[in-house]
N, C-alpha and C positions, 0 to 999 in steps of 0.2 A: 228675136233671134239676134245674137251678137255677130257683128261683122268686125273684121280687123285688117290692118295693113301691117305687114311685117317688114322690119329692117334688120340689119345685122345686130343692132343694139337692143331690139325688143319689138313689141307690137302694140298697136293702138286698138283698144277694145271699146265698143259702145256700151255704156253702163245703163242708160235709161232711154226710153223712147219719148216722143212728144216734145213739148216746149221746154220741159225740165231736163231733157236728155243731154248727156255730155259723153265725151270719150276720154278715157284715161290711158296712160302709157304704162305698159308692163315690161320692165327691163328683162333682157335675156341674161343668162348666166355669164359670169366672167371666168376665164379670159375670153375675149371675142373669138368668134368662129366665122370665117377663117381668121387665123391669128394676125397680129400686127405685122404690117409689111416693113420690117426693119431693114430697109434698103436705102442707100444714098444718104440724103439729108437727115433722115430720122436717126439712122445709126450714128452719124457724126454728132448729132445733137446729144444723143444719149451718152456718148463718150465725153463730150465737152462738159455736160452737166455733171457727170460723175467726177471728173477731174476737179471742177470748180468746187463741188461739195467737199471733196477730200481736202482741198487746200484750206477751205474754211474750217474744217474740223481740226486740221493741223495747227493753224495759227491761233485758234481759240484756246488750244491747250497751253499756249504760252502765257495766257492770262489766268488769274485765279478764276476757275470755272464758276464758282458760286457767285462771285461778284459780277462777273460778266453776265451770268444767267439772270441775275436780279434785274439788270438793265434791259437785256434783250426781251425778256418776258413782258416787261412793262411797255416797251416800245411796240411789240406786236399787239398787245392788248389794246393800245390806243388806236393803232391802224385798223385792226379788225373791227373794233367798235365804231370807228368812223364810217366804215362801209355800211353799217346798220343805221347811221344817222346821228350818232352822238357828236358833240362839238368839243369834247375834252381833248386837251393836248397832253404831251408827255410832261410838260411843266406842271399842268393842273394836277395830274395824278401824283407826281412825286411830292408836290406841295401838300396835297391832301393827306398823303401818308405821313409827311413830316409833322404837320401841325393840326391835322384833323379838320381843316376848313378849306374847301375847294374854291378856286377862282371862277369856276363855271357851275352850271346847274348841278345840284347834288345828285340827282338821278343819273346824270351822265357819268359822273366820276364813280359812283357806286357800280354802275354797269361795267365800266372798265375794270374796276377792282374784282368783280366776280369772274371776269375772264382770266385775270392773273391767278386767282384761286383755282379755277378749273384746270389751267395748264399745269400748275404745280401738283394738283391732285392726280392728274393723269400720269405725269412723269413719275411721281412717287409710286403709283400703282404698278407701273412697268418695272421700276427698280425692285418692287416687292415680289415680282414674279408673275403678275397677272398679264396675260397676253392681250394684244389688241383684239377686242371682242365686243359683242353686243352689250355685255355687262359693263365694260369700260366706257363704251359710248353713252350708256344711260347714266353712269355716274358722272361723266363730264357734264352732261346736260343738267343733272340734278344740282350740281354746284354752280353752274353758270346761271341758272334761272331761279336761284334760291330767293332772291328779293328783287324789288324794282320792277321795271317793265318786263312782262312775260311771266312773272311769278305765279300768276293765276292760270297759266296755260300748261298744266300738267308737267311740272318739272320732273325729269327722270323717267317719264312714262312715254312709250311709243303711242302715237295717236290712235284713237279708236273711231275717228270720223274722217271724212274726205276733206282734204285741203286742196288748194290750187294756188297758182302764181299768176298775178295780173288779172284784171277784170273784177267784176263784182260777184260773180258766181262761177261754178265750174263750166256752165254752158258757154260763157264768153271769155273764159280764161286763156291766157297765153300758153300755159302748160298745166296739165293735171297729172299729178303723180299717181301711182297705183292706189286703189282702194285698200282699206286696212287688211282684208284677208290676203290679198295678193302682196301687200307690203311686207308682211311677216315672212312669206316665202322668199321674197327678194332679199330681205335682210339676212335670212339664214344662208342663202347662196353667197351673199357678200362676205359673211363671216368665214365660210368655207374657202372662198378664194383667198382671203387674207391669210388663212392658215395653210396655204399651198395645196389646196384640194381643188381640182384633181392633179395639178402640176405646179412646180416651182416657178415663180415669176420674179425677175430681178427687182430689187427694192424701188428704184425710181419709177419703173413702169408700173409696179404694183401701187405705189402711192398715187400716181396720176390717174390710173384706171379706177381705183377705189374712191378717190375724191369725187370724180364725175358720177360714179354710180350712186354714191351716198346722196349727192345733191338731187339726182333724178328720183330716188326713192322718197326723199324728203320726209323722214319718219316722225318728225316732231311737229307740234302745232306752231312752235316758234323756236328760233335759235339754230335752225339747220345750217345756215351759212357759217356761223362761228364754230359750231361743232365740226363741220366738214373741213374747215381750215385747220383746226387743232389736229384733226385726224392725220393730215399730211405729215406734220412734224413728228408726231408720236409714232407713226408707222415707220418713218426713217430711223428713229431711235431704236425701235423694237427690232428692226432688221439689221442693225449694226452699221448702217450707213452714216450715222451721227452718234457720237458718244454723249452729247448734250443737245437739248433742243434749241439750236441756234439758227435754224433756217425757218423763215416765215415769209409766206408769199402774199400776205394781205396788201402790201404796198403795190406789188406788181398787178394783182387782180384789180385794185382800185384804179390804177393808172390806165389799165386796158379793160375797163369794166364792160364796155359794149362788146368788145371782141370775146371776152370771157363768156358772157351769156349767149352770144351768137354761136360759139363753137360747142358749147354744151348742148344747145338746141340742135345743132347740125348732127351731133352724135345720135340724137333720138330720131331725127327725121330721115337721115341718110346713112346712119351707121358709120359715120366718118370719124373713127377713133384716131386715125393717123394725124389729122389736122389738130385735134385736141391735144394729142401728145406732143406734137411739135411746139405748140403754144406753151404747154406745161413745162417741158424740158428747157425751153428758152428762158422761162421765168426762173427756174431753178439755177441755171447758169448765171443769169444776170444778178439775181438776188444774192447768190453765194459770193460773187465777185464784189458786190457792194458791201456785204457784211465783212468780208475779208479786209477790204480797204478801210472800213470803219474801225475794225479791231486793231489794225496796224497803226492807224492814226491815234487811237487811244493809247496804245503802248508808247508811242513816241512822245505824246503829251505828258503821260505819267512820268516817264523817265526824265524828261527835261525839268518838270516842276520838282520832282524829288531831289534832283541834283542841286537845284537852287535852294531848297530847304536845308540840305545837309551841309552846305558851306557856311551856314550861319551858326552862331553859338546858341546853346540852349535849345536845340531843335527837337528834343525828345517828344514833348507833348504836341508840338506842332506837327511833327511827322506822324504821330499816332492819329491825330485828327485828320490829316491829309489822307492817310490810308483808309480811314473810315469814310471820307467823302468820295473816294474812288468808287466805293461800292454803293453809295446812297445818293450822290449828286447834290441833294438838297437836305438841309438839316436845320434844327433849332438848337439852342443851347441846352435846354432840358433833355431833349432826346439824345444828343451826343453824350452828355454827362451820364445819363442813365445807362446807355448801351456800352460806354467805354469805362464805366466805373471811375469817372473823374469828377472833381468838384466843379461847380459852376464857374468860379473865378478862373480855374485852370483852362477850361474850355473857352471862356470869354477872351482870355489873353491870347490863346493860340489862334482863335479866329481873327482877332485884330491883326496879329502878325501875318496871317495868310491874306487878309485884306490889304495890308500894306504892300505885300508882294504882288498884288493883283491876281492872285490865284482864286480867291473867292470874292463874292460881293454880296452885300446885304440888299434884299429886294423889296422890303416893305416900307422903309423910311420911317418906321415907328421907333419910339424910344424904348419900347418893351415888346416882348413876344416877337423878337426879330427872327427873320428867316434868311439863311445863307445858302448860296448856290455856288457850286464849282462850275463857273460859267463856260469855260472853254470846253470842258467835257460835254456839257449840255449842248453847246453849239455843234460839236462833232456829231452827236447823236441825232440832232435835229436835221443835219444835212442829209442823213439817210432817210428821214421821214419825208423830207421835201423831194425825195427822188433824185437827188444829185449824187452822182458817182464820184467818190473821193479819189484823188490820185493814188495810184498803186505804189 
């Protein structure tokens, strides 16, 4: 006979008896009942996070969105993958894409590259008219887990067996998500909530609630954390809170990892959605402010360097290459020549002039197959990765 303990967020049900017995958590439908207590601090946080997110969306529009998106997507891919244990840096990923040879273990860089591909795929699906849905979630997972670690763990398929978090088996696990038959019911309910059934939920509240619910359901054998973090940004884009996927909370979650897991667990054990949402909205506000400051710093850097180039004679090809590096950060001579349709000598001369101006530097020390980086741009981006808030 099954026994259960109910909370506002769901119930714990005994799955088996005896020494192999374990209890699994079955999440309740969203939105929470009773509803979120949007009083005092939580209401103020929601307003603050909304304003910060709007400011980020506005300042991002002042930069070429495609170029900025190229960098932000890769920055998030590195951070999100680091949470899962990879050691690759933003420099590793950009260098790998530029010359096809990573500075760190190949599996790590490929894993980060799959995250880049998954985010692009998800955003393109949204632009093509597909709503945030179980189909989109499965497609994200399929792209994310296509190769490397996790590629043998059913990419794109919801699990058909019991999983657990912590411990060596469900019986001694820290947390056990719903079994497969209950999982599909919970996923269906989550999709309905995302589609505003039975009622409309404001975008930031929806993103915070949906992320926590997704992590509780844990519908894949691997990759749940990365998909759950992707879901936040794609939901905000689908809801119109962002025009481009520029908000990423991986750095915030990484820096407050213990609190992140503790508050997710408190939702399950105590039904404490309010503390989780306070944490989530604080993260949105902080990360939005940091991303806004980073974007402004990039704009100032680009303008200053562009003016230095323009005052020199014969700046045409130099300016062309500079604009290319704004969107790529790291390049090789063959890659720049190919993508800009310029000759190798023209690119080489332009890079030498940018080197003389200390705008770019060569990072291999090799006489051939040289690699060039727009160092001050990379430094600005890495300040964000290090969790340092740039001056406003």
